[in-house]
C-alpha positions in Angstrom: -23.9 -43.9 4.3 -23.3 -42.4 7.8 -19.5 -41.9 6.8 -20.6 -40.0 3.7 -22.9 -37.7 5.7 -20.2 -37.2 8.4 -17.6 -36.4 5.7 -20.2 -34.0 4.0 -21.0 -32.3 7.2 -17.3 -31.9 8.0 -16.6 -30.4 4.5 -19.6 -27.9 4.9 -18.3 -26.9 8.4 -14.8 -26.2 7.1 -16.2 -24.2 4.2 -18.2 -22.2 6.7 -15.1 -21.5 8.8 -13.3 -20.3 5.7 -16.1 -18.0 4.8 -16.1 -16.4 8.3 -12.3 -16.1 8.1 -12.5 -14.2 4.9 -15.2 -12.1 6.3 -13.1 -11.3 9.4 -10.2 -10.2 7.3 -12.3 -7.8 5.4 -13.8 -6.6 8.7 -10.4 -6.1 10.1 -9.4 -4.1 7.0 -12.4 -1.8 7.1 -12.2 -1.3 10.8 -8.5 -0.4 10.5 -9.3 2.2 7.8 -12.2 3.6 9.9 -10.0 3.9 12.9 -7.1 5.5 11.0 -9.4 8.1 9.5 -10.8 8.8 13.0 -7.2 9.3 14.3 -7.2 6.2 16.3 -3.7 5.1 15.1 -3.1 2.4 17.8 -6.5 0.9 17.1 -6.0 1.1 13.4 -2.7 -0.6 13.6 -4.1 -3.4 15.7 -6.9 -4.0 13.3 -4.6 -3.9 10.2 -2.1 -6.3 12.0 -5.1 -8.8 12.2 -6.0 -8.2 8.6 -2.4 -8.9 7.6 -2.2 -12.0 9.7 -5.5 -13.5 8.4 -4.7 -12.7 4.7 -0.9 -12.0 4.3 -1.3 -11.7 0.5 -3.4 -8.6 0.6 -1.5 -5.7 -0.8 -4.1 -3.2 0.2 -3.9 -4.1 3.9 0.0 -3.6 3.8 -0.4 -0.3 2.0 -3.0 1.1 4.5 -1.0 -0.3 7.4 2.1 1.6 5.9 0.2 4.8 5.9 -0.7 4.4 9.6 2.9 3.7 10.3 3.8 7.0 8.5 1.3 8.8 10.8 2.9 7.2 13.8 6.4 8.3 12.7 7.6 4.8 11.8 9.1 5.5 8.3 11.1 2.4 8.1 8.2 0.2 9.1 6.1 1.9 6.5 8.6 1.4 3.8 8.7 -2.2 4.7 5.0 -2.4 4.5 4.9 -0.5 1.1 7.6 -2.7 -0.2 5.7 -5.8 0.8 2.5 -4.4 -0.9 4.6 -3.9 -4.1 5.9 -7.5 -3.9 2.3 -8.6 -3.7 1.0 -6.4 -6.4 3.6 -4.8 -8.7 0.9 -2.5 -10.1 0.1 -1.0 -6.7 0.5 2.8 -7.5 -0.5 3.9 -4.1 2.3 1.9 -2.5 4.8 3.1 -5.0 3.7 6.8 -4.4 3.9 6.5 -0.6 7.2 4.7 -0.6 8.7 7.2 -3.2 7.6 10.1 -1.0 9.3 8.5 2.0 12.5 7.8 0.0 12.5 11.5 -1.0 12.1 12.6 2.7 15.1 10.3 3.6 17.0 12.0 0.7 17.4 8.7 -1.2 16.9 10.3 -4.7 17.7 7.2 -6.7 15.1 5.0 -4.9 12.6 7.8 -5.0 13.1 8.4 -8.7 12.7 4.7 -9.3 9.4 4.7 -7.6 8.1 7.7 -9.5 9.3 6.5 -12.8 7.4 3.2 -12.1 4.2 5.2 -11.3 4.5 7.1 -14.5 5.0 3.8 -16.4 1.9 2.4 -14.7 -0.2 5.6 -15.0 1.2 8.1 -17.5 -1.7 10.6 -16.4 -0.5 10.7 -12.7 0.3 14.5 -12.4 1.6 14.1 -8.9 4.1 11.6 -9.9 5.4 14.0 -12.5 5.6 16.9 -10.0 7.6 14.7 -7.6 9.9 13.5 -10.1 10.3 17.0 -11.3 11.3 18.3 -7.9 13.8 15.4 -7.5 15.3 16.2 -10.8 15.6 19.9 -9.9 17.4 19.0 -6.7 19.8 16.9 -8.7 20.4 20.0 -10.9 18.8 18.5 -14.1 16.6 21.5 -14.7 15.5 20.5 -18.2 14.1 17.2 -16.9 12.4 19.1 -14.1 10.9 21.7 -16.4 9.6 18.9 -18.7 8.1 17.1 -15.8 6.4 20.1 -14.3 5.1 21.1 -17.8 3.6 17.6 -18.1 2.0 17.8 -14.7 0.3 21.2 -15.7 -0.9 19.7 -18.9 -2.5 16.9 -17.0 
């Protein structure tokens, strides 16, 4: 009987620790977002690093950490985080949007177009994605495609 009670108490203790760990992950995420919006990029990055460490399968944490890295000027690190977020959640429109914009800044039109095409596939009412794709098409000299995308963005 004592063994059953000890086993039960151990199980309750382990579940308690798991609950606190999850709470800490959410707290790190919220803290990171708050610090980012307040302009504390170093603090935001530290909190979001902890969120990713404690819950490495959280696409939102990678996406927000990628945004912080953009603000810090670490475009390659941001692309890595957005790509990881997309691996974890292939429907993560925000990660595609941010990564596509970075690809466009890096003048990698093919990768940028692929991201904006994916956004439009996931969210056909996303006017921003049509604008971005239209701009890239125009730069490539495909003015008909650009005009179609800009017209669709205006409709939306």
